[in-house]
C-alpha positions as CSV (number, residue, x, y, z in Angstrom):
1,M,156.9,156.2,16.4
2,S,155.2,157.3,13.3
3,F,151.3,157.7,12.9
4,D,151.5,155.0,10.3
5,R,153.0,152.6,12.8
6,H,150.5,153.4,15.4
7,L,147.6,152.8,12.9
8,A,148.9,149.5,11.7
9,E,149.5,148.2,15.3
10,I,146.0,149.6,16.6
11,A,144.4,147.8,13.6
12,R,146.4,144.7,14.2
13,D,145.3,144.6,17.7
14,Y,141.7,145.5,17.2
15,P,140.7,143.7,13.7
16,Q,137.0,144.4,14.4
17,W,137.4,148.0,14.0
18,T,138.6,150.2,11.0
19,I,141.3,152.6,12.3
20,W,142.1,156.1,10.9
21,R,143.6,159.6,11.7
22,S,141.7,162.4,10.3
23,D,143.4,165.2,8.5
24,A,142.6,167.3,11.7
25,G,144.9,164.9,13.5
26,R,142.1,163.1,15.6
27,W,142.4,159.2,15.8
28,W,139.2,157.4,14.9
29,A,137.7,153.9,15.0
30,T,134.4,152.4,13.8
31,R,132.9,149.0,14.2
32,H,132.8,146.6,11.3
33,H,129.3,145.1,12.5
34,P,126.3,146.7,13.9
35,L,125.9,147.0,17.6
36,S,123.1,144.6,19.2
37,A,120.7,146.2,21.6
38,A,122.6,144.7,24.7
39,Q,125.8,146.5,23.5
40,R,123.9,149.8,22.9
41,D,122.4,149.4,26.4
42,A,126.0,148.8,27.7
43,G,127.2,152.2,26.4
44,C,128.9,150.8,23.2
45,A,129.3,152.9,20.4
46,M,129.7,152.3,16.5
47,T,132.4,155.1,16.2
48,I,135.1,156.4,18.8
49,D,137.5,159.3,18.6
50,A,140.6,160.4,20.6
51,D,143.2,163.0,20.4
52,D,146.2,160.5,20.3
53,P,146.7,156.8,19.5
54,E,147.0,156.1,23.3
55,G,143.7,157.6,24.0
56,L,142.2,155.5,21.2
57,R,143.7,152.4,22.8
58,D,142.0,153.4,25.9
59,L,138.7,154.0,24.4
60,L,139.0,150.5,22.5
61,R,139.5,148.5,25.7
62,D,136.6,150.4,27.3
63,Q,134.6,149.5,24.4
64,E,135.7,145.7,24.6
65,R,135.0,145.6,28.3
66,R,131.5,147.1,27.7
67,A,130.8,144.6,24.9
68,G,132.1,141.7,26.9
69,E,134.8,141.2,24.0
70,Q,138.4,140.2,24.6
71,H,141.4,139.8,22.5
72,P,142.1,136.1,21.3
73,W,145.4,136.1,23.3
74,Q,143.5,137.1,26.6
75,S,142.4,134.0,28.7
76,G,139.7,134.0,31.1
77,P,136.6,136.1,31.5
78,A,136.8,139.7,30.4
79,P,137.4,142.1,33.0
80,P,134.7,143.9,35.0
């Protein structure tokens, strides 16, 4: 899959983040909104980066878990 398609899919799945790939080939995401004190205390980050799109997705899932967020298509409470 092309990196443009990866970017588009991740951006679609995580609309509260801006997703991009650097010239050096790293994958990045930054939040659209500032973190609350509780989110910072939970270990949330404003910006994250990974070596590849799968790694970025893993980090984004972890950030959602830490922030207590979930995708609209998920039902029930966020996993622990």
